[in-house]
C-alpha positions as CSV (number, residue, x, y, z in Angstrom):
1,M,-6.7,11.7,-4.2
2,S,-7.2,7.9,-4.3
3,G,-9.9,5.7,-4.3
4,K,-8.6,4.6,-0.9
5,Y,-10.9,5.9,2.3
6,L,-9.8,6.1,5.6
7,K,-10.5,2.5,7.7
8,L,-14.0,2.7,9.9
9,I,-13.5,1.7,13.3
10,L,-16.3,0.6,14.9
11,V,-17.1,1.7,18.6
12,G,-20.6,1.0,19.7
13,L,-22.2,2.9,21.6
14,A,-25.5,2.5,23.8
15,V,-26.9,5.8,22.8
16,C,-30.5,6.2,22.2
17,L,-31.4,8.7,20.0
18,T,-35.0,10.0,20.7
19,S,-34.7,13.1,18.5
20,N,-34.7,10.9,15.1
21,G,-36.5,8.0,15.3
22,A,-35.0,7.9,11.6
23,F,-31.8,6.8,12.6
24,A,-30.8,3.8,14.1
25,V,-29.1,3.4,18.0
26,T,-25.4,2.9,17.5
27,T,-23.2,5.4,16.9
28,R,-20.2,5.0,14.4
29,I,-17.1,6.4,15.1
30,I,-13.8,6.8,12.8
31,S,-10.2,7.0,15.1
32,Q,-7.4,8.6,13.4
33,S,-3.9,8.5,15.5
34,T,-1.0,6.6,13.7
35,A,1.2,7.9,10.9
36,S,-0.3,5.1,8.2
37,E,-3.9,7.0,8.9
38,F,-2.9,10.4,8.9
39,A,-0.7,9.1,5.5
40,S,-3.3,9.3,3.5
41,G,-4.3,13.4,3.8
42,K,-3.0,16.1,2.5
43,T,-0.5,18.7,4.5
44,Q,0.3,21.8,3.9
45,N,3.8,23.0,6.9
46,V,2.3,20.4,8.6
47,V,5.1,17.0,9.8
48,I,3.3,13.7,10.6
49,G,5.3,12.1,13.3
50,S,6.7,8.8,13.6
51,Q,3.9,8.1,16.4
52,G,1.3,9.1,14.5
53,Q,2.0,13.2,15.8
54,L,0.7,16.3,13.9
55,S,3.0,19.9,14.5
56,L,3.9,22.4,12.5
57,G,6.8,22.0,10.1
58,P,9.5,23.7,8.4
59,A,8.3,26.7,6.6
60,Y,9.2,26.2,2.2
61,Q,9.2,28.3,-0.9
62,S,8.9,27.3,-4.1
63,L,11.4,29.1,-6.3
64,A,11.5,27.7,-9.5
65,E,8.4,25.1,-11.1
66,K,8.5,23.5,-14.2
67,L,11.9,24.7,-15.9
68,P,11.7,24.6,-19.2
69,Q,13.2,20.8,-21.4
70,A,13.7,19.8,-17.9
71,W,12.1,16.2,-16.6
72,S,14.0,16.1,-13.1
73,V,16.0,17.8,-10.7
74,N,19.3,15.8,-10.2
75,T,21.4,17.4,-8.4
76,V,21.3,21.1,-6.5
77,L,23.9,23.4,-4.9
78,A,23.7,26.9,-3.0
79,A,26.8,29.2,-3.9
80,H,27.9,32.9,-4.1
81,G,24.0,33.8,-2.9
82,A,22.5,31.8,-6.1
83,V,21.0,28.3,-5.8
84,Y,21.8,26.0,-9.2
85,A,20.1,23.0,-10.8
86,G,21.3,20.7,-13.3
87,T,18.8,18.6,-15.0
88,S,17.6,15.9,-17.0
89,P,16.9,15.4,-20.0
90,N,18.3,18.1,-21.8
91,G,21.9,18.4,-19.7
92,C,20.6,22.3,-18.5
93,I,21.9,23.9,-15.8
94,Y,19.8,27.0,-14.0
95,K,20.8,29.7,-11.9
96,Y,18.2,30.9,-9.1
97,A,19.5,34.6,-7.7
98,G,17.5,37.2,-7.5
99,D,13.6,35.8,-7.3
100,S,15.1,35.0,-11.5
101,V,16.0,31.9,-13.5
102,I,18.4,32.0,-15.9
103,K,20.1,28.7,-18.1
104,I,23.9,29.4,-17.5
105,Y,23.9,26.0,-19.2
106,P,24.3,25.3,-22.3
107,P,25.0,28.7,-23.7
108,Q,22.6,28.3,-26.7
109,P,18.8,29.3,-26.5
110,I,16.1,27.3,-25.5
111,E,12.6,27.0,-25.8
112,T,10.5,29.3,-23.5
113,T,7.3,28.0,-22.0
114,D,4.4,30.3,-20.9
115,A,4.1,32.6,-18.9
116,N,3.6,30.6,-15.4
117,A,6.7,27.7,-15.9
118,V,8.5,29.8,-13.0
119,K,6.3,30.7,-9.6
120,D,8.0,33.6,-7.7
121,A,10.4,34.0,-11.0
122,N,10.4,37.1,-13.3
123,S,11.3,34.4,-16.1
124,V,13.9,31.8,-17.3
125,K,16.7,33.4,-19.5
126,D,19.7,32.6,-20.9
127,A,22.7,34.2,-19.0
128,N,23.7,36.2,-22.3
129,S,20.8,37.2,-24.6
130,V,17.4,36.6,-24.8
131,I,15.6,33.9,-25.2
132,K,14.9,32.3,-28.4
133,P,13.3,29.2,-30.2
134,I,15.9,26.7,-30.5
135,E,16.3,24.7,-33.7
136,P,15.5,21.2,-33.7
137,N,18.4,18.3,-33.8
138,Q,17.6,14.8,-35.2
139,S,16.3,14.1,-32.4
140,G,14.1,16.1,-32.0
141,Y,14.9,19.1,-28.9
142,L,16.2,16.6,-26.9
143,T,19.9,16.2,-26.7
144,N,20.3,13.1,-24.0
145,E,22.3,15.1,-21.9
146,H,22.2,15.2,-17.8
147,V,23.4,16.5,-15.0
148,F,23.8,14.4,-12.6
149,A,26.2,15.6,-9.7
150,F,27.7,19.8,-8.9
151,G,30.1,20.3,-6.4
152,T,32.4,23.7,-5.8
153,D,36.9,23.6,-6.1
154,S,38.7,24.8,-3.5
155,V,38.3,28.2,-4.4
156,G,34.3,27.5,-4.2
157,R,34.0,27.8,-8.2
158,L,30.7,26.1,-9.4
159,L,32.0,22.1,-11.0
160,A,28.9,20.5,-12.9
161,G,29.7,17.0,-14.5
162,I,28.1,16.8,-17.8
163,S,27.1,12.7,-18.6
164,G,26.3,12.2,-22.3
165,S,27.9,11.5,-25.7
166,K,30.3,13.8,-24.5
167,C,31.0,13.3,-20.6
168,R,33.0,16.4,-19.9
169,L,34.0,18.0,-16.1
170,L,33.1,21.8,-16.3
171,R,34.0,24.5,-14.1
172,F,32.4,27.9,-14.0
173,E,33.7,31.4,-13.3
174,G,30.5,33.1,-12.8
175,D,28.2,32.2,-15.5
176,N,30.5,31.1,-18.1
177,A,31.8,27.6,-18.0
178,E,34.7,25.7,-19.5
179,T,36.0,22.0,-19.6
180,I,39.0,20.9,-17.3
181,F,38.4,16.9,-17.9
182,E,36.7,14.6,-20.5
183,P,36.7,11.0,-18.9
184,N,37.0,9.7,-22.6
185,D,36.3,6.4,-21.3
186,S,32.7,7.4,-19.5
187,T,29.6,8.2,-20.3
188,Y,28.6,9.2,-17.0
189,I,29.2,11.3,-14.4
190,F,27.6,10.3,-11.0
191,A,29.1,12.1,-8.4
192,I,31.7,15.2,-7.4
193,A,33.5,15.7,-4.2
194,T,36.8,17.1,-2.9
195,D,39.4,16.8,0.3
196,D,40.9,19.0,2.6
197,F,43.6,19.5,0.1
198,G,41.5,20.3,-2.1
199,N,41.1,17.7,-4.7
200,I,38.7,16.8,-6.7
201,Y,37.1,13.5,-7.2
202,I,34.6,12.0,-9.6
203,A,32.5,8.7,-10.2
204,T,32.1,7.6,-13.5
205,G,29.7,4.6,-15.1
206,P,29.8,2.6,-17.4
207,N,33.0,1.1,-16.3
208,G,32.9,1.8,-12.6
209,K,36.0,4.1,-12.5
210,V,36.5,6.7,-10.2
211,F,39.2,9.8,-11.0
212,R,41.4,12.3,-8.8
213,L,41.9,15.7,-10.5
214,D,44.5,18.3,-8.5
215,P,42.9,21.4,-7.0
216,F,43.6,23.5,-9.9
217,G,41.8,20.4,-12.0
218,Q,44.6,18.9,-13.9
219,K,46.4,15.6,-14.1
220,P,43.7,13.6,-13.7
221,E,44.5,10.1,-12.5
222,V,42.3,6.4,-11.7
223,I,42.3,5.8,-7.9
224,Y,40.0,2.9,-8.7
225,S,38.2,0.7,-11.4
226,A,35.3,-0.9,-9.7
227,T,34.2,-4.2,-11.3
228,D,29.9,-2.9,-10.5
229,K,29.3,-0.9,-13.9
230,N,28.6,2.8,-12.3
231,I,29.6,4.4,-9.0
232,L,26.8,6.2,-7.6
233,S,28.1,8.3,-4.9
234,L,31.2,10.2,-3.1
235,A,32.3,10.7,0.1
236,V,35.6,11.8,1.5
237,G,36.0,10.8,5.3
238,V,38.2,12.5,8.2
239,D,40.4,9.5,7.6
240,G,41.1,11.1,3.9
241,F,39.9,7.6,2.2
242,V,36.9,8.4,-0.4
243,Y,34.4,6.4,-0.1
244,A,31.7,5.2,-3.0
245,G,28.6,3.4,-3.7
246,S,28.0,1.5,-6.5
247,D,25.4,0.5,-8.8
248,G,24.0,-3.1,-9.7
249,R,25.6,-4.8,-6.2
250,G,24.8,-1.9,-3.8
251,I,29.0,-2.1,-2.5
252,V,30.2,0.6,-0.4
253,Y,34.2,0.6,-1.3
254,R,36.9,2.2,1.1
255,I,39.4,4.0,-1.2
256,D,42.8,4.3,0.0
257,P,43.8,7.4,-3.0
258,V,47.2,7.2,-2.0
259,T,48.0,3.4,-2.7
260,K,45.3,3.6,-5.2
261,T,43.2,0.1,-3.3
262,A,40.0,-0.1,-1.7
263,S,38.5,-2.8,0.2
264,V,34.8,-3.1,0.7
265,L,33.2,-1.8,3.7
266,Y,30.0,-3.2,3.2
267,D,28.0,-5.4,0.9
268,S,24.1,-4.1,1.3
269,G,22.4,-6.6,-0.2
270,Q,20.2,-3.2,-2.2
271,T,21.1,-3.1,-6.3
272,E,22.2,1.0,-5.5
273,I,24.2,3.0,-3.1
274,T,22.4,6.1,-4.3
275,A,23.7,8.3,-1.5
276,L,27.0,8.5,0.8
277,A,27.1,11.5,4.1
278,F,29.3,12.0,6.9
279,D,28.3,12.9,10.2
280,S,30.4,15.2,12.4
281,K,31.8,12.1,14.0
282,G,33.3,10.2,11.3
283,V,29.6,7.9,10.9
284,L,28.9,7.5,7.8
285,Y,25.5,6.7,6.3
286,A,24.1,4.8,3.4
287,A,21.2,4.8,1.1
288,A,21.0,1.4,0.0
289,T,17.6,1.4,-2.3
290,T,16.7,-1.4,-4.9
291,P,14.0,1.0,-6.9
292,G,12.4,-2.7,-8.9
293,L,11.4,-4.4,-5.0
294,S,9.5,-1.0,-4.1
295,K,7.7,-1.2,-7.1
296,A,5.9,-4.5,-5.6
297,Q,5.8,-3.0,-2.4
298,S,3.7,-0.9,-0.8
299,S,4.3,1.8,1.7
300,E,3.5,1.9,5.4
301,P,4.8,4.6,6.2
302,L,7.4,5.4,9.4
303,Q,6.6,1.9,10.7
304,N,9.0,2.1,14.2
305,L,10.5,-0.8,16.1
306,P,9.4,-1.5,19.1
307,G,11.4,0.8,21.2
308,R,14.0,3.0,20.3
309,P,17.5,4.0,21.5
310,E,18.4,5.8,24.9
311,A,19.0,9.6,23.6
312,G,22.6,10.3,24.1
313,Q,23.8,7.0,23.2
314,A,27.5,6.9,22.8
315,T,29.1,6.9,19.1
316,P,32.2,5.0,18.7
317,S,35.3,7.0,18.2
318,P,36.2,8.0,15.1
319,N,40.0,7.4,15.9
320,K,39.5,3.8,17.1
321,P,41.2,1.5,14.1
322,S,38.7,-0.6,11.8
323,P,38.3,-4.5,11.7
324,Q,39.7,-5.4,8.8
325,A,37.2,-5.6,6.0
326,E,37.1,-7.7,2.7
327,A,39.7,-7.0,0.3
328,A,38.1,-5.4,-3.0
329,P,38.8,-6.3,-6.5
330,A,42.5,-5.0,-7.7
331,P,42.4,-1.7,-10.0
332,R,41.9,-2.8,-13.6
333,K,45.1,-2.2,-15.7
334,A,44.5,-0.8,-19.1
335,G,42.7,-3.6,-21.5
336,E,42.1,-5.8,-18.9
337,E,38.4,-7.6,-19.2
338,D,36.6,-7.9,-16.4
339,Q,36.6,-10.7,-14.2
340,P,33.7,-12.8,-12.5
341,R,33.6,-10.9,-8.9
342,A,32.4,-13.9,-5.8
343,K,29.7,-13.1,-3.9
344,A,31.1,-11.3,-0.2
345,V,30.4,-13.2,2.3
346,F,31.6,-10.5,5.1
347,P,30.5,-8.0,6.3
348,M,27.1,-8.6,4.3
349,S,23.2,-7.2,4.8
350,P,20.7,-9.1,7.5
351,F,18.3,-6.3,6.2
352,A,17.5,-6.5,2.4
353,A,14.0,-7.7,2.7
354,M,12.7,-3.8,2.4
355,P,13.2,-2.3,-0.7
356,S,15.5,0.7,0.5
357,H,17.2,1.0,3.9
358,V,19.7,3.9,5.6
359,Y,22.3,1.9,6.9
360,K,24.7,3.2,10.2
361,I,28.2,2.6,9.6
362,T,30.3,3.6,12.5
363,P,34.4,4.0,12.1
364,D,34.7,0.6,13.4
365,G,33.2,-0.9,11.0
366,F,29.6,-1.6,12.9
367,V,26.8,-1.4,10.7
368,T,23.0,-0.8,12.3
369,D,20.3,-0.5,9.9
370,M,18.0,2.9,10.6
371,F,15.5,3.2,8.4
372,Q,13.6,0.6,5.6
373,D,10.8,1.7,3.3
374,S,9.2,0.6,0.3
375,S,9.9,4.4,-1.0
376,V,13.4,4.6,-3.1
377,F,15.6,6.3,-1.6
378,L,17.3,8.8,-3.7
379,S,19.1,11.2,-1.6
380,L,20.3,12.2,1.4
381,I,22.5,14.6,3.8
382,V,23.1,14.9,7.4
383,E,22.1,18.5,8.7
384,N,22.5,18.9,12.6
385,Q,21.4,15.9,14.0
386,R,19.2,14.4,11.8
387,L,19.2,12.3,8.5
388,V,16.8,14.1,6.0
389,I,16.2,11.5,2.6
390,G,14.5,12.3,-0.3
391,T,12.4,9.4,-2.1
392,G,9.6,8.3,-4.2
393,N,7.7,8.1,-5.6
394,K,5.4,10.3,-3.1
395,G,7.4,12.7,-3.0
396,Q,8.2,12.8,0.4
397,L,11.3,14.1,2.5
398,Y,11.8,12.3,6.0
399,S,13.6,13.4,8.7
400,I,15.7,11.3,11.3
401,D,16.5,11.8,14.7
402,M,20.1,10.1,15.1
403,Q,19.9,9.9,18.4
404,S,16.1,8.7,19.4
405,E,15.5,7.3,15.5
406,E,12.6,9.1,16.0
407,K,11.2,9.8,12.2
408,E,9.0,11.9,10.4
409,I,7.6,13.5,7.3
410,V,8.7,17.1,7.3
411,Y,7.8,18.0,3.2
412,K,5.4,16.0,0.8
413,D,5.0,17.6,-2.3
414,E,1.5,17.2,-3.8
415,Q,2.8,17.5,-7.5
416,A,6.5,15.9,-7.5
417,S,7.1,12.4,-7.6
418,Q,10.1,12.5,-7.0
419,I,12.9,14.7,-4.7
420,S,15.3,13.7,-6.3
421,S,18.0,15.8,-5.2
422,L,19.0,17.4,-1.5
423,Y,21.8,20.4,-0.2
424,N,22.6,21.5,3.1
425,A,22.7,25.4,2.7
426,D,23.4,26.7,5.3
427,A,22.2,26.4,9.5
428,N,18.7,27.7,8.5
429,T,18.1,26.4,4.9
430,I,18.3,23.3,2.8
431,Y,17.5,23.1,-1.1
432,L,15.5,20.5,-2.6
433,G,15.3,19.3,-6.4
434,T,12.1,17.5,-8.0
435,A,11.7,15.0,-10.9
436,N,7.5,14.7,-12.8
437,P,7.7,17.7,-13.0
438,P,11.5,19.6,-11.7
439,K,11.3,22.1,-9.2
440,I,13.2,24.1,-7.0
441,I,12.0,24.4,-3.4
442,K,13.4,26.4,-0.2
443,L,12.7,24.0,3.1
444,S,13.8,26.2,6.1
445,K,14.5,24.9,9.3
446,S,12.7,27.2,11.4
447,Q,8.9,26.3,12.3
448,A,6.4,27.2,10.1
449,Q,4.4,30.0,11.6
450,S,1.0,27.7,10.3
451,G,-0.5,25.1,8.4
452,T,-2.9,23.0,7.7
453,Y,-3.8,19.1,7.5
454,S,-6.7,18.0,5.4
455,S,-7.6,14.7,5.6
456,D,-9.0,12.2,3.6
457,L,-12.5,11.4,2.5
458,I,-13.9,9.3,5.0
459,D,-16.4,6.8,4.1
460,A,-19.8,6.4,6.3
461,D,-21.0,4.0,3.3
462,Q,-24.2,5.7,3.3
463,P,-25.6,9.2,3.8
464,A,-24.9,10.3,7.1
465,K,-25.3,13.2,9.9
466,W,-22.2,13.9,11.4
467,G,-21.0,14.7,15.2
468,K,-18.8,16.6,16.5
469,L,-14.7,16.4,15.8
470,Q,-12.7,15.6,19.4
471,L,-9.3,16.1,19.3
472,E,-6.3,14.8,21.7
473,A,-4.0,17.9,21.4
474,S,-1.7,20.0,23.8
475,I,-2.5,23.4,22.0
476,P,-0.2,26.1,24.2
477,A,-0.9,29.6,24.9
478,G,-0.3,31.2,22.0
479,T,-0.7,28.8,19.6
480,S,-4.5,27.8,18.1
481,V,-5.9,25.5,15.9
482,Q,-9.0,25.4,13.9
483,V,-11.3,23.2,12.4
484,S,-13.6,23.3,9.5
485,A,-15.4,20.6,7.4
486,R,-17.0,19.9,4.0
487,S,-18.9,17.0,3.1
488,S,-20.7,14.7,-0.1
489,N,-22.0,11.7,-1.9
490,V,-19.4,11.6,-4.8
491,G,-16.4,9.9,-3.7
492,D,-14.2,12.1,-5.6
493,I,-12.6,14.8,-3.5
494,N,-11.9,17.0,-6.3
495,D,-15.2,17.3,-7.3
496,P,-17.4,20.0,-7.5
497,A,-20.7,19.0,-5.3
498,F,-18.9,19.1,-2.2
499,S,-20.2,21.5,0.0
500,P,-18.1,25.1,0.8
501,W,-16.0,24.0,3.2
502,S,-17.9,25.6,6.8
503,N,-16.4,28.6,9.0
504,P,-13.2,27.5,10.7
505,V,-14.2,27.3,14.3
506,D,-11.5,26.9,16.8
507,Y,-11.1,24.3,19.2
508,N,-10.9,25.0,22.9
509,D,-10.7,21.6,23.8
510,Q,-14.6,21.6,23.4
511,P,-15.4,18.5,20.6
512,V,-16.5,21.5,17.8
513,Q,-19.5,20.4,15.4
514,L,-19.1,20.1,11.8
515,D,-20.8,22.2,10.5
516,V,-21.7,20.0,6.9
517,P,-24.8,18.9,5.1
518,A,-26.2,15.1,5.1
519,G,-23.5,13.5,3.4
520,R,-21.9,9.8,3.0
521,F,-18.2,11.2,2.6
522,V,-16.6,14.1,4.4
523,Q,-13.2,15.8,4.8
524,Y,-12.0,17.9,7.4
525,K,-9.6,20.3,7.6
526,L,-7.2,21.6,11.0
527,T,-5.2,24.7,10.8
528,L,-2.5,24.9,13.0
529,T,-1.2,28.4,14.4
530,G,2.0,28.8,16.4
531,S,3.2,30.8,18.5
532,G,7.1,31.5,17.3
533,S,8.9,29.2,19.3
534,Q,6.2,26.6,19.9
535,G,3.3,25.0,18.4
536,P,0.2,22.9,18.3
537,Q,0.9,19.3,18.6
538,I,-2.2,16.7,17.7
539,R,-2.6,13.1,18.3
540,K,-5.9,12.1,18.3
541,V,-8.5,12.7,15.5
542,T,-12.1,11.7,15.9
543,V,-15.4,11.9,13.8
544,P,-18.5,10.5,15.1
545,F,-21.4,10.2,13.0
546,V,-24.8,8.5,12.4
547,V,-26.4,7.0,9.2
548,P,-30.3,5.6,8.7
549,N,-31.6,3.2,10.0
550,L,-31.7,0.3,6.6
551,A,-33.0,-2.6,6.3
552,P,-31.4,-6.1,6.5
553,Q,-31.1,-7.5,2.9
554,V,-31.6,-11.8,3.8
555,Q,-29.5,-12.8,0.3
556,A,-29.5,-16.9,0.3
557,I,-31.6,-19.4,1.6
558,L,-30.1,-23.0,0.8
559,M,-32.1,-26.2,2.4
560,A,-30.2,-29.3,2.8
561,R,-30.7,-32.8,4.2
562,A,-29.1,-33.8,6.7
563,E,-27.5,-37.0,5.6
564,D,-26.9,-38.9,9.0
565,K,-30.1,-37.6,10.4
566,P,-33.4,-39.0,8.9
567,G,-35.9,-36.2,8.8
568,M,-33.6,-33.9,9.4
569,F,-32.9,-30.8,7.4
570,N,-30.5,-28.4,7.3
571,I,-31.6,-24.3,6.4
572,G,-28.7,-22.4,6.0
573,Y,-29.6,-18.8,5.3
574,K,-27.1,-15.9,5.0
575,A,-28.4,-11.6,5.4
576,I,-26.4,-8.6,5.8
577,D,-27.0,-5.1,7.7
578,R,-25.5,-2.0,6.0
579,N,-25.1,-0.1,9.5
580,G,-23.7,-3.0,10.9
581,D,-26.1,-3.6,13.2
582,K,-26.9,-7.9,15.5
583,L,-29.0,-9.4,13.7
584,I,-31.9,-12.4,14.5
585,Y,-33.8,-14.4,12.6
586,R,-37.2,-15.7,12.7
587,L,-38.1,-19.0,10.7
588,D,-41.5,-20.0,9.4
589,I,-43.2,-23.0,6.9
590,R,-45.5,-22.7,4.5
591,K,-47.3,-26.2,2.6
592,I,-47.5,-24.6,-1.2
593,G,-51.3,-24.1,-1.5
594,R,-51.9,-23.0,1.3
595,Q,-51.8,-19.2,2.6
596,N,-50.9,-19.4,6.4
597,W,-47.4,-18.7,7.7
598,I,-46.4,-20.9,10.8
599,K,-43.8,-20.2,12.8
600,I,-41.0,-23.1,13.9
601,K,-38.8,-20.6,15.6
602,D,-37.6,-17.4,16.4
603,E,-35.1,-15.6,18.4
604,L,-32.4,-17.1,16.2
605,E,-28.9,-15.3,16.3
606,T,-26.9,-18.0,14.3
607,E,-27.7,-18.8,10.6
608,T,-28.3,-22.0,11.0
609,F,-31.0,-24.5,12.2
610,A,-31.5,-27.9,12.1
611,W,-35.1,-28.8,11.7
612,D,-37.3,-32.4,11.9
613,C,-39.2,-32.2,9.2
614,R,-41.4,-35.4,10.7
615,T,-43.2,-33.1,12.7
616,V,-45.4,-31.8,9.4
617,E,-47.0,-34.1,7.0
618,D,-44.9,-34.8,3.0
619,G,-46.1,-32.7,0.9
620,R,-44.0,-29.0,-1.3
621,Y,-43.1,-26.5,1.2
622,E,-41.4,-22.8,1.7
623,I,-39.4,-21.4,4.8
624,K,-39.5,-17.5,4.8
625,V,-36.2,-16.8,7.0
626,T,-37.3,-13.3,8.6
627,A,-33.7,-11.0,9.7
628,S,-34.7,-8.6,11.6
629,D,-32.4,-5.5,13.6
630,S,-34.4,-4.9,16.1
631,R,-31.8,-5.6,18.8
632,S,-29.7,-2.6,18.1
633,N,-32.7,-0.3,17.1
634,N,-35.7,1.3,19.0
635,T,-39.2,-0.6,18.6
636,D,-40.0,2.9,16.2
637,S,-36.7,2.3,14.2
638,A,-36.1,-1.5,14.0
639,L,-36.3,-2.3,9.6
640,S,-36.5,-6.3,8.8
641,D,-36.6,-7.7,5.7
642,S,-37.8,-11.5,4.4
643,R,-36.9,-14.0,1.7
644,I,-38.7,-17.4,0.6
645,S,-36.8,-20.0,0.0
646,E,-37.1,-22.6,-3.5
647,P,-40.3,-24.9,-3.1
648,F,-39.0,-28.3,-2.1
649,V,-40.1,-31.4,-0.8
650,V,-41.1,-33.4,2.9
651,D,-41.1,-36.9,1.6
652,N,-41.0,-39.3,4.8
653,T,-42.8,-42.1,3.6
654,P,-41.3,-44.9,1.4
655,P,-42.4,-46.5,-2.1
656,K,-45.1,-49.0,-1.9
657,V,-45.4,-51.8,-4.5
658,G,-49.1,-50.7,-6.2
659,L,-50.2,-53.6,-9.0
660,S,-48.4,-57.5,-8.8
661,N,-48.7,-60.3,-9.7
662,V,-46.4,-63.9,-9.1
663,D,-46.8,-66.2,-12.4
664,V,-45.8,-69.8,-11.4
665,K,-44.4,-72.4,-14.8
666,D,-42.2,-75.4,-13.6
667,K,-39.6,-74.0,-11.8
668,Q,-39.6,-70.8,-13.6
669,V,-41.3,-68.0,-11.4
670,L,-41.7,-64.3,-13.0
671,F,-42.6,-62.0,-10.9
672,T,-44.1,-58.3,-12.1
673,A,-45.3,-55.1,-9.7
674,A,-45.3,-51.6,-9.8
675,V,-43.6,-49.5,-7.4
676,E,-45.2,-46.1,-6.4
677,D,-43.9,-43.2,-4.3
678,N,-46.2,-40.1,-3.8
679,L,-43.6,-37.5,-4.1
680,S,-40.1,-38.6,-4.6
681,I,-38.0,-40.6,-8.1
682,I,-37.9,-44.5,-7.4
683,A,-34.1,-44.7,-6.9
684,S,-33.6,-48.1,-6.5
685,V,-35.4,-52.1,-6.3
686,A,-33.5,-55.2,-4.9
687,Y,-34.4,-58.3,-4.0
688,T,-33.8,-61.3,-2.2
689,I,-34.9,-65.1,-1.9
690,D,-35.9,-66.9,1.3
691,S,-34.8,-64.6,3.7
692,G,-31.2,-64.6,1.9
693,T,-28.7,-61.9,2.9
694,N,-27.7,-61.0,-0.7
695,W,-30.2,-59.0,-2.4
696,V,-30.2,-58.9,-6.5
697,T,-30.5,-55.4,-8.1
698,T,-33.0,-54.4,-10.7
699,L,-34.0,-52.3,-13.2
700,P,-36.7,-50.5,-14.3
701,V,-38.2,-52.1,-17.4
702,D,-37.3,-49.2,-19.4
703,S,-34.0,-49.3,-17.8
704,V,-33.8,-46.1,-16.3
705,F,-35.3,-45.2,-12.4
706,D,-36.3,-41.6,-13.4
707,T,-40.0,-41.5,-12.2
708,T,-42.1,-42.1,-9.2
709,R,-43.8,-45.1,-10.7
710,E,-42.0,-48.1,-12.1
711,E,-43.0,-50.4,-13.7
712,L,-40.6,-54.0,-12.3
713,K,-40.6,-57.9,-14.0
714,I,-38.1,-60.5,-11.9
715,T,-37.6,-63.7,-13.4
716,L,-36.4,-66.6,-10.7
717,T,-34.8,-70.2,-12.2
718,D,-33.7,-73.3,-11.5
719,L,-35.8,-72.9,-7.7
720,A,-36.8,-76.3,-5.6
721,P,-40.1,-77.3,-5.2
722,G,-41.7,-76.1,-2.3
723,Q,-42.5,-72.9,-0.3
724,H,-40.9,-69.5,-0.9
725,V,-40.9,-65.8,0.0
726,L,-39.5,-62.8,-2.0
727,A,-38.7,-59.7,-0.1
728,V,-38.2,-57.0,-2.0
729,R,-36.4,-54.1,-1.1
730,M,-37.6,-50.0,-2.2
731,T,-35.9,-46.9,-2.1
732,D,-37.0,-43.7,-3.0
733,S,-34.8,-40.3,-4.1
734,V,-34.6,-39.0,-0.4
735,G,-33.5,-42.0,1.3
736,N,-37.1,-43.6,2.7
737,T,-37.0,-47.1,2.4
738,S,-39.5,-50.2,2.6
739,Y,-40.1,-53.8,2.6
740,T,-42.5,-56.4,0.6
741,T,-42.3,-60.1,0.6
742,F,-44.8,-62.2,-2.0
743,D,-44.6,-66.0,-1.2
744,F,-45.4,-68.4,-3.8
745,E,-45.2,-72.4,-3.9
746,V,-42.8,-74.0,-6.6
747,K,-43.9,-77.5,-7.2
């Protein structure tokens, strides 16, 4: 579990807790009611709706886990009572049937795994022999082959595309495979589709070719060669056209298999069209994604646009003629080099800001962005009136109602990172293939009998006393919700220091006390049980708590003279309160050397105060700031904290002239004096003669103003005979200024 804990929503309640004076009088409440708030928890057979509701989801069963020599299940298919899984990186094909898993391709034996490698299966066996260790080839046991695509031919036989240095299309008779086609200039087979006549279409790379074979797997021919390197997805429409999704430019092509020409149906603005699927009305759905962009964006689960379409809104008829789409490049001839292609102007996606999208394309060619998310869209199927989307890299399966566009997470794999493949088997079953690790999952379309939701850690920031959990929920007769919880002072959800789960308690429209020890972290678990036809729905969870009152902390005090207001100090201070209590402040002053503090202001609610220091004598002082949480606590529980400033100088007296002398010789005058200040450094001295307006700045004898006493020597020459006045202006470092005059006569 990640270290991102649930956001605290602080709600002040005027509750006087007389039972324990050590606790603050403010109860804090954590409330969860949105999909993003619930998404950080763990679900089992519980779905999270786009409006933030929790309800029972489809039942599921893990058929096989940790398939030997596989990292990813790229494709799944169900046929003849078995489930097939195509994998990477060794290009193995596994068959699940009769509660066991066998490898039907490649035929050579492979290395087995431990007894826990396959869940709910007896073993993983070769179809024709017992398992024996494989002899490593030059690159170890990795053959670097991949099975990206399955399909079935006109009589239901399994078709499998093998990607690698020897690309080929396999057809299975039972568990035995034969190669029916080798596209010599291709390395990858990404998709397989068939039309109503049994013709087989395969999408390849890296030369962007779409091949067609007849129903017998013969007469291969290229029906389109795109300028894109890879064609990732295929779907055959009721109109007989073949629709293809590309890699690199995210284009949906509309291919005429008769004329072997194509047009661009839609330019998504993404880099990949990973899946295509038609509904019963001929509407095409395209999953488009940009994997690199998804890594740079965090997921906000199930973000809905305001409003929703009216249920039952009409869909354009598949029989209406489509508007003219942009013409695609003509197929390349043998030996012809790729030519740069102009960027499509229409119909370019206006929705391409998010990494992944599902686009709805009507038979008329109109495009709607149905769903967008920051995860990677890897697989997509149409199931009744819903779209089902497999994603990475959080192993989430989304379901979207085509009419209302309501969205929900119907499955989340706690181990696998990606739901890489989907197959709609029948009216009641969907099969999932996962990656990292590889698994085969059977997902029922019927509601699970029971399920659980376990919250993420709720962090009170301090050891807390937890109150009564309250639900806003619908719990029909015959269904139930049970509540249990545990607590700890450790922020690791897997740490053994957590208390045991409390005994489950039925929620009967009354808040349930969380029976856990006081602790900083709490986790609750809801167990939902249905009646078969219906189940409970939870819309909001509220958890209150109180923490012991903690004293506020005064962290800093800053003293500064007001530049534009002589004699005024600006006092700033900063305090925090871990309980979130409202703070008030008291300011006291004390002259250095004295014992008693003198109050200058009390009951302050702001963190600044302008103080007139002319109300005290000059000297060195300290300010004490006291922060109190008494406004949020009763008399017994209120706490405070104080901090004393660094000593500062109060100096409202300007410098003065000490010993001085005026020595007149002929027309030359030498003035000497000592300039002194009791507390502050002399900052500047200037003089003028006979009330002149031009003041002349002078330096002390040592050329530096750096002490509270400076010696001056001023020489005046070329003065006219008669009486004169020398005025001296002295300023200290805090801005105090004084003036002194001296009379003398030049004869």
